[in-house]
C-alpha positions in Angstrom: 15.8 -18.6 -78.9 17.9 -19.1 -82.1 14.8 -19.7 -84.3 13.4 -16.2 -83.5 16.7 -14.6 -84.5 16.5 -16.4 -87.9 12.9 -15.3 -88.4 13.7 -11.7 -87.4 16.6 -11.6 -89.8 14.7 -13.1 -92.8 11.1 -11.8 -92.4 10.1 -9.4 -95.1 6.6 -8.0 -94.9 6.5 -4.8 -96.9 3.8 -2.2 -96.7 2.1 -3.3 -99.9 -1.5 -2.1 -99.1 -2.7 1.4 -99.6 -5.4 3.3 -97.6 -6.8 5.8 -100.0 -8.9 7.5 -97.3 -6.0 8.1 -95.0 -3.4 8.3 -97.8 -0.9 5.9 -96.3 0.7 2.5 -97.0 0.4 -0.3 -94.5 0.8 -4.1 -94.1 -2.2 -6.2 -93.2 -2.3 -8.9 -90.6 -2.7 -11.4 -93.4 0.5 -10.0 -95.1 2.5 -10.7 -92.0 1.0 -14.2 -91.7 1.8 -15.1 -95.3 5.4 -13.8 -95.0 6.1 -15.6 -91.8 4.6 -19.0 -92.7 7.6 -20.2 -94.8 10.0 -19.2 -92.0 8.0 -21.1 -89.4 8.3 -24.2 -91.6 12.0 -23.5 -92.1 12.7 -23.1 -88.4 10.2 -25.8 -87.3 8.4 -23.4 -85.0 4.7 -22.7 -84.3 3.1 -19.4 -84.0 -0.2 -18.9 -82.1 -2.0 -15.6 -81.9 -5.0 -15.0 -79.7 -6.6 -12.2 -77.8 -8.8 -11.4 -74.8 -11.0 -8.5 -74.0 -10.0 -6.5 -70.9 -11.9 -3.7 -69.1 -9.4 -1.1 -68.0 -11.1 1.8 -66.3 -14.2 2.5 -68.3 -12.8 1.3 -71.7 -12.5 -2.0 -73.3 -9.2 -3.1 -74.8 -8.2 -6.1 -76.9 -5.1 -7.7 -75.5 -3.4 -9.8 -78.2 -0.7 -12.3 -77.5 1.7 -13.8 -80.1 3.5 -16.9 -79.0 6.4 -18.5 -80.9 7.2 -22.1 -79.8 10.2 -24.2 -81.0 10.5 -28.0 -81.0 12.0 -28.0 -77.6 8.9 -26.3 -76.2 10.7 -23.0 -75.6 8.5 -20.0 -76.0 8.8 -16.3 -76.7 5.7 -14.2 -76.3 4.7 -10.6 -77.0 1.6 -8.7 -76.0 -0.1 -5.7 -77.5 -3.2 -3.7 -76.6 -5.7 -1.9 -78.8 -8.7 0.1 -77.5 -12.1 -0.2 -79.1 -13.3 3.1 -80.4 -16.6 4.3 -79.1 -18.1 4.4 -82.6 -17.0 4.5 -86.2 -19.1 5.3 -89.2 -20.4 2.3 -91.1 -19.2 -0.3 -88.4 -21.3 -2.3 -86.0 -20.1 -3.3 -82.6 -18.7 -6.6 -83.8 -16.7 -4.9 -86.5 -15.3 -2.4 -84.0 -14.0 -5.3 -81.8 -12.7 -7.1 -84.9 -10.8 -4.0 -86.0 -9.2 -3.6 -82.5 -8.3 -7.3 -82.5 -6.6 -7.1 -85.9 -4.7 -4.0 -84.8 -3.6 -5.5 -81.5 -2.5 -8.8 -83.2 -0.6 -6.9 -85.9 1.4 -5.0 -83.2 2.0 -8.1 -81.1 3.5 -9.7 -84.2 5.5 -6.5 -85.1 6.9 -6.5 -81.5 7.8 -10.2 -81.7 9.4 -10.1 -85.1 10.9 -6.6 -85.1 
């Protein structure tokens, strides 16, 4: 898909966030979305990101899928998994799932857009 090549060549999503607890820079899911939106408009493509919960063994995983569709209906898809932690300080169950969802979605997009 030629549109994907254009997006991959032009997309810039620098690690502009800083995690002071862990001492590292990172890019957020929102950073990636904001950087890709103008390129989606330019290439007349649509990006849909979603996820499902899967039980693998005795652990739950979030399976995120990023799908890029062009005007001809051609699609390119990438999938990424993230496991929910058993517990994390100061987070309830919904926040744990949300954190795993964000992580999986980020890596599905990273895989799709290089």
